[in-house]
N, C-alpha and C positions, 0 to 999 in steps of 0.2 A: 706587321702590326701584331703586337702581343695580345693575348686574350684579355688581359687587364685593360689595355688601351681600348679594345673593342667594346668592352663592357662600359667603360667611361664614356665613350662616344655615344653609345646607345642611350645611356642614362641622361647625358646632356641633351641629346635630341628629344627624348621623351619629355624631359622637364620643360624644354622650350615650347613644345607643342601644348603641354598643359597650361603653361603661363599664357601663351597666345590665346588659347580658348577662353581662359578666365578673363583676359583683357578684352577680347571681342564680346563676351557675354556682358561684361560691365559696361562697355561702350554702348551696346544696344539698350541696356537697362537705364543708363544715364540719360540717353536721348528720350526714351519713352517716359521716364519720370518727369523730365523737363517739360515734355508736351502735356502730360497730365496736370502738372502744376499750372501751366499757362491756361489750360482749359477750365480752371477753377472759377475764374472771373475775367471779364474783359480788361480790367485794369491791372492784371498781374504783369509785372515787368519780365519779359522773356530772359533778360540777362540775369535777373535775380533767380529765376527758376532754374536756369542752367547752373549757376553758382551753387545753389542749394543742392541740386542733384549730384554734382561732381563732389562737393564736400562731404555729403552724407555717404556716398559710395566709397570714397577713398578713406574716410575716417573709419567706416566699418571694417574695411580690409586691414587698416593699420591696427585697430584695436584687437583684431583676431591674433595678430603677431604679438602685440604688447601683452595680451592676456594669456599667451601660450596655449591657444585653443587646440585641442585634439578631439577627434571624432565629432561629437555633437554637443549641443547646449546642455542637455541633461547630464552627460558625463562630466562636463566642466563644473556643473553645480555639485556633483558628487565630489570632485577633487577639491572644491572650495570647502565643502562640509567636513572633509577629513583633514584639512589644513595643508594640502599640497599646493593649492593655488590661492591667491588673495582676492582676485577680481574676476568677473565674468558673469555675474548674475545679470538678468535682464535690466534691472535698475541701474547697474553700472554702465551698460551699453547706452541706455536712454540718457543718463546724465552726461556721459562723455560726448555722445553725438550731439545732444542738445546744447552742450556748452560750446562746441565748435560752431554750430549753426548760430547760436546766440551772438557770438563774436562778430558775425557778419552784419548784424543790425538791419534786417530787411525792412523795406518801406511798404511793399505791396503784399508781403506774405506774413503770416503769424504762426508762431510756434505754440503748441499745446502739449501737455503731458497726458497721455492716455494710460488708464489703469484698468486691469481686469481682476476681479476678486481681491481688492486691496486688503492687506492685513491677514491674508490666509496663506497656507502653504502653496496654493495654486495661483498666487499673485503673479501677474505679468505686467510689464510696462513698455511703453513705446512713445515715440514722438509723433504727434499728428500735426500736419501742415494744412493751414487753410489760407484762403485769401483774407485780407484784412476785413474785419467786421463780419466774417462768415461764421455760421454755427459749426461747432466741433464735429457734428455728425456728417457735415458736408466735406470734411477734410480727407487727407491721405495719410495713412499709417506708414511710418518708416521704422523698420525694426532690424537691427543688426544682430540681435541675439538668436533669433529663430533659425537662421541658416548659418550660424557660426561664422559670421563675418561677411557673408554674401548678402547684401542688403535686400530685404524683403520689403515690398511696398504694395499697397492696394488701397482702394477707397475704404473708409471706415465701415461703411455699410456692406461692403463686399468681402470683408475678412471672415472666412468661414470658421476659423479656429477660435476667435475671441470676440466677445461683445464688449467693446471698449466704452468706458465712461471717462469723462474729463476729470482730472484731479486739479481742483482750483488752486490749491496751495503751490504745487509745483509748476502749474501753468503760469502763475503770477511770477515765479522765479524766472521762467524761460522768457517772459515778456518784459522783465524789468532790466533794461539795458544799463541803467545807472549803477546797478549793483552786480555787475556781471561776474565778478570774481569772489563774491561773498559766500556762495553755496558750495561747501566742500564736504558734504556728507560722505562718509565711508559706507554707510548702509544703503538700504533701499535699492 
């Protein structure tokens, strides 16, 4: 075996170990988020909870590839600001994940748009999931931006980094299944 072949074998092995670890981590997170969603209310459909969890996790990973994420979210924002990247702000993540979830038309879960310091340079956005007719503050934050494609999720009240408030305009868009394809903002 040549030294180039050995290096290639080591690289392939190391890559497969990393991919397996990410997949195992995602599988655990998918299961735990599904359980947390079911625990929101007695009438939450476990099938919907699992579908939402799998879709949110896989969409976040897919967006990281689509946005060509390198390093961390702050560096991605820098790349957007200097014109090297077109997408990858937190609002892009929220809109794109929200759009995928909206397409699923949940019956027992509701989508909300969370905002922190809207209209400022410190603005951040996320999708918040609640059981139907449940208050925003009782929901669960899902955020693909914060960990650059590895889905972050936590109860709204347990998120130590942000104090989320509901954005009623964008929540209305997330909950309006009749006009699912009309919101195509490039900003936010």
